[in-house]
N, C-alpha and C positions, 0 to 999 in steps of 0.2 A: 504494500500500500504506500502511496506517495506521501510526501510531507507537504504541509501547507505553511511552512515556516515563514515565507516571505510575503504572504498575502494577508496581513493583518488589517482589520477594519479600523477606520478612523473614527474616533469618539471625541465629541466636543464636550469639554468640561468647563463650567462657568465657576470662577473663583471670586470669593469676596475676601479681600485683604483688609482685615479690620485694623482700626487705629491702634489697638493694643498689640499688634504683631501677629495675631493668629490668622490662619488661612482656613476658610471653610469652602468646601467644594460642593457644587450643586449640578444637577442634570438639566435644569432649566435656567434661562437667563432671568426670568421673572423672580425666582426665588433668590438668586444672587443679588439682584438689584434691591430687593426688599430688605435683605440682610445689611447691605451697605447703607441704605437709608436709615435703618434702625440703629446700627452700631457705628456708623462712620467708616471711612476708609475708601478703598478703591475697588472697582470691578475690573476683572480681566477674563478674557475668553482664551482657553487653551485647547489645542487640538492634540490628542494623543493617539498613538497607534496601539490597538489592543493586540494581544498575542493569541 
């Protein structure tokens, strides 16, 4: 059976970088933006390749 090693799927993760230095990861942009609005900090979108 062949290997699927090189064909990982791309996953978009939305991160809320809080003002206190913690990073929370969410699967939706809406959740991340709500966290930033509540706790302060910055929003960042990250694309990862799953294995």
